[in-house]
N, C-alpha and C positions, 0 to 999 in steps of 0.2 A: 509302447509296449502292446502287445495282440492281446486281442480278446480272449478268455479261455470259453471257447466255444461250449464244448460239454457243460461245464456248470452255468453259462449263459441260458442254455437250453432248459435244464433243468428247473434255473429259475422261472424261467417261464412257465414252464407247467404248473410248476407253484402258484404262480400270478394269475394264470388264466383259470387256473381250478377255482380258484378265490371269488374271479369274475362270475365264474359260472355256478358256484353256490348262490352267489350275490342276486345275479339275474341271470338264470338259466335259458333264458328265450335268447338273448343276445346270442350265446355261445351256439344255443341249439341253431340260430338262425346262421352263425359263420357257417357251420358244419353244412348244413344244407347246402348253402352256394360254395363251398369248399368240394363237396361232393358231388354236386349236379352234371360237371363237367366228364367227369368218370364215367358216368352211366351208360354215356353214347358211345363209349368204345371208338370213337372215330382216330383217338391219338392214342397210343400205348403208354404208360406209365412213365418210362424214361424222357421221351419227348416233353410229356407234360410237367415234369420236374425242369428240366432244361429251359422250358419257356418261363416257368416260375424263377429260378434263378436270374434270368436277363430283368424279369419284372423287377424281382428285389432288389437289384443292383440300382436300376432306373429309381425305385421308391427310397432307395438309402434305408432298406428296414435289415436289420442287423436279425433281429428275430426270424425275419424270412429266408433270411441268408444259412443260418444254422439249422433251421427246419427242412429246407428246401435241398441244402448240400446233403444231409442223409438222407433225406429220401433219394436222391439225384445216386447216390452211392449204393443206397439197396436195390434202386431198378438197373444197376449196370451201367451208369455213366461214368467213363472213363475221363481221368483228368484233360484230356484233348478235347472231348465232345464239351465237355463243361467250359473250357477256354474258348472254344469256338461259339459258346452259346452268348459269354461274356462280351466276344468282339462283336457282335450283333449290339448287344445293349449299349456297347461303347459307342458305335456309328450312330445309331438311333438318338440317344444322347444328344450326339454332337450334332445331329443333323435336327433335331429338335431345339437347340441352342439357336441355329443359326435360322430357323422358321421364326422363332420367338424373337430374337435380334430384328429380325424385318417389320415385327408387330411393335417393338419399341420405336423404330423409324416413324412407322404409321401413326403412334400414337404422339410423337414430336411434331409430325407434319401438323397432325390437327391441333395439336395445342398451339403452335407458333403462327399457323395458318401458313405457314411456306410449303411449297408443293413441293413434292419428290423430284429428286434430280433426273 
């Protein structure tokens, strides 16, 4: 069953609000980081949200997915643009898995004293 994304977003808003009431500096610090990039105006809002979606997928963050999908739509991102951004995430993650697989072999060689073939 797929997640009810709007319900989940509202739940996040409620729970994060509680975190903010308990520890306001944590949420304030997050907002400062979140807002910092947009202040330079080097990337438009839609591009930033497309990047955020690719990162959200890479980090497997459902909260990020629902938040940034909403924001990407509001910024005018089309389904095709979102899919293209996700394609970048897919290719980078596959590449990262390949690179980290090489690290496993490096660790194996170091632990066993065997030279790389």
